[in-house]
N, C-alpha and C positions, 0 to 999 in steps of 0.2 A: 504494500500500500504506500502511495506517496501522500504524505501529510504536510499541509501548509500550516506551520505553527507561527502564530503571531506572538511577539514578545518572547521569542525563544532564547534571547540572550539575558533574560531576567532570571530571577530566583527559581520560581516554579517551572518556567519555560525551559530553562537549561536542564533541569532534572528530567522533564518530559522528553526533550531531544535526546539526551544520553540513553534513556531507557528504550525509546523507540528505535534508535539505531542498533542498540544491543539486540533487539528483537527482529531486526531485519527490515524495518520500514525505511523508506527513503524520505528525506526531510528537506523541506524548504523553510528556512527560518527568515521570517519577515519581522524586522525590528527597526524602530526609529533611532535606537541607541541614545535614549535620553539618560538622565543622570543616574538611574538605578541599573542600567545595563552595563555589562562588562564583557568585552571581547575575550578576556581570559577564561571566562566560564566555559567556552566551547573551543578553546585553542587546540585541544587534542583532536578535533574533527577536521582541522584544516588539511586539505589534500584528500579527504575522503570523497570519492566520486559520487556517493549517494547522499551527500550533504551539500546544500546550496544556501548561500546567504544573500538576502535582498534587503538593503537598507532603504526603508520607506516608512512613511507615516500612514496609519490607517485612516486618517482624515483626507488623504490624497486619493480621490477616486480614480483619476487617470493612471496613477502608478499602480493601484490595485488591479485595474483591468489588464494592464500590461503583464503583471506578475501571474495572474490567473491564465492568461493566454499563453505565456511562455512555459509554464510548468504543468498545467492541466492536472491539478491535485485531485486525488480521490476523496480527500477529507480536509476539513479545516478544524484546527484546535485553536480557539480564540482565547489567548491569555493576556494579550497586550492591554494594559490598563494603568492608570494612575491609581495607586493603592494605599497610600499612607494617610491615615485619618488625620494626623496632626497637620500635614501639608494641605489637606482639603479644607481645614478650618481657616488657614491663613490665605489660601488661594483657590477658591472653589471653581473658578472658571475653567481651569485646565482639566478638572475632573469631568465637568459636563461636556467639554469639547472632545476629549479623548474617549471617555467611557460611553457617552450617549451618542454623540455625532459620529465618532469613529466607528462604533459598532454598527450604526445605520449604514455608513458607506461600505463597510465590509460585508454586511448582509446583502446590500444591493449588488456589489461586485460578484459575490458568490452566486446570487440568484441569476444574474445575467449569464455568467459562465455556465452554470448548471442547466439553464434553459437552452442555451445555445448548443450544449453538448448532447441534447436530447433527453434531459432529465434522467440521468443514470440512477437506477434503484439503489446502488451501493453508496452513493455520495452521502456524506454527513457533514453537518455544520455543528460542531461541539462548542458550546459557550460555557466557559469556566467562570463561575461566580463565587460568592461568599455567603456565609451564614449571617453576616452583619445586616443583610437586607431584611432580616426578620426582627430586628430590634433587640430588646434586652429581656432576658428571663429573670424570674425571681429565684427563690431558693430551690424550687423544684421544677420539673418539666424539662423537655428537650425539644429542639426543633426537628421537624421532619418535612417531607415533601408537601404536606397540606397546611403548613403553618402560614398564617397571613403575613403579608409584608407590612413592616413598620419601621422603616429606616430612620436613624436618629442623627446621622452626620452627612455632610455633603458627599463624602465618599460613598457611604452605603446607599444614599439616595440616587447617586449616579449609576451605581451598579444595579439597583432595582430597576431604574429606567431601561438599562440595557437588557436586563432579563425580560422585561415586558416586550421590548422590540423583537427579541429573538422568538418568543412564543407567538407574537402576532405574525411574523413572517412565516412561521410554520403553519399557522391556521389559515392565513389569508392567501398565501402564494403556494402552499404545499411544500415549501423548502424543508427537506428532511433534517430537522434540528434535534439535538439532544442538549440537555442543560444539567449542570452540576453545581451544587452549593457546598463549599467546604468550610471546615473549621480552621483555626489558626495553624499555619504551617511553620515549621522550623527545620533547620538542618544546614548542610553546606551551601555556600554561595549566596547567603541571604545578605542583602545590602545593609550596611551598618547604621540603620536608623530604627530598626525594630527592636523589641525588648531583649531578645536573647543575644543577638550579636552585639548590641550596645553594651550589655552587661559583661560579656566576655572581654571585649576589647577595652572597655573602660577599666575593668579590673586588672588586666595585664599592664595598663599604663599607670595604675595607681590613682585613677581619677574616681570621683564620686559615682555611685550607682543610683541614678534617680528612679524613684518609685512614685507613681502618681497616687496621691491620697494615702490611704492606709495600706494599699496594695492588696485589698480584698477582692478586687475584680477577678472573676473566674473565667478561664478559657479552656476549651477542649483542644488539646494539642495533637497535631497530626504531622508525623515525620514526612518531609517532602518526597522522599522516595516511595513511601507507601501511597502518597497522594498521586504521584505519577503512575504507579501501577493501577490505581483505581480509575484514573482518567483514561488510560489505554484500554482497560476492561470495558468501560462504558462506550468508548468510541467504537470498538470492534464488535460489541455484543448487544448493545441496547437498541431497542426499537425506536424509530423516529417518533418524536413528540413526547418522549419520556424524560423525567427529571429524577435525579438521585441526590440525596444528601450524603456527604462523605465526612466522616469524623474519625478521630483517633481513639475515642473512648478513653480519654486520658485527661480528665478535668483537674485543674490545679489553679490555685490563687497565684497572682503575679508575684507576690512576695515570696511564696514558696518556690516558684521557679528560680527566682534570683538566689535564694538561699541554697538550692540544690547546685546551681552553677558555681557558687562560691565554694561549696564543699569539694566539688570536682577540681576546681582550680587550686584549692589548698593542697590537694594530693598531687596534682600535676606540676604546679609551680609553688612549692612551699615557701619560697623566699618572700612571697607577697602575703602570706597568711597572717591572720585570718582575713580573707577578702570581704567577709560580711561586715567588717568594720567600716567599709566604704559606703554602705547603704545609706541613702539620704531620701527622706520623704519630701516630695515637692507638691506644690499646688496642683490639684487634679485638673485635667483638661475638661472643657465644656462638653456636656452631653455624653459623658463616658459610660458606655453600656456596662451594666453590672455583671451579667453572666451570659455566656454562650455555651450551648451543649447540643450535640447532634445525636439523633437516633438513626443509626445506619442500618436499620433492619431491612429496608427494601433492597439496598445494594447487596447485602449479605444473602438474603433469601432468594433474590432473582438472579443475581450474577455470581454469587459465591465469593465475593470479595470480603476480606477482613484485614484490618491493620496487622502488621507483623512485628513492628518495632515498638517495644514498651517505652514509656516516657523516660525512665531512668537510663535505659540503654541508649535511647536517642540523644539525650542530653550529653552523655559521655562521648558518643561518637561525634557530636557537633563540636564540643570543646576541642577534642583531638584534631578535628579537621582545621579549625581556626589556628590552633597552635602549629600545625604542620604547613599552613598555607599563607604565611605572612605576605608573600609576594603577590597574592591575589588581593588581600584586603588593604594592604598599606597604601596603594595609590588612591583608593576610594576615600581615604580619610580627609582629603583636601577638597572633596566635592561640596557644592553648595548645600548648606543646611546640616551637614554631618557634624555632630557634636554640639549643635545649638538646640536651645529649647524652642520647639515649634508648637503650634496649636494654642496660642494665647489669644482667643477671640476677645476683641475689645468691646 
């Protein structure tokens, strides 16, 4: 199968590209190479005849039409998105333009190519989204495929909008779409603005480890390689029009994640121990969702997928990857916004 992956040089995208190539799929990576993308994430695929890179913006319809015509993909995996909640608070326009308008242009380009190719039955447009579109949970309950949408941030609202567009193109035009909503990802090659890489890299540098509020916000953590496996399972096995919720079944409070990372670093880099002394509670961000959790029963029962990486194992593997790959993350430390407090709505 030839798969057009948007955002393939990003965190989740690069995990998908690596796994897809390992399974024999041909890949076209379409990426605008904005601040969170890294060429180094896929450097090992340079020279691979079954990997192609196209630098383009999903808002550029003419470029999209050319790429579809040149590569004739069997499927699209749409991961390209602005994804950092704090950045969406400070600058929501980019999130609407990329996540909503960009998805619209990609849908239209895919529909035009699919129609022109005679509407092949095997074609799929797989839209990858987030559990944040569902809002915030209380102490109990979990999100599933029937949960109503209740986005609370510009980021989640823009992703909700893109989800609705994808479903509408499936219903109105018959485009064979599938959609997934995942919980919080972590693992190798995550841009250093999210909680886990920020904690690891700040601790290594002896800098403070900022925790929003009391750190009681709960997330369901999903290792990115498990997520990539789930996404390829959905792409190759799910029926058009279906939606799957993907979670790691590993709920933890943010403060507990940070403490676990500190304990791992105490073992790996004892000269900085105890790293937990660097924890600093800071003013919470506006509209901070209290809890996310996913019920993955449908993907387990229908497609046989289950997460394979436990949270403790995944955190250890993640710390070890960052320790071993300073050449990957060091250049990213100078990019705009890294190390700064973002998300301070006035």
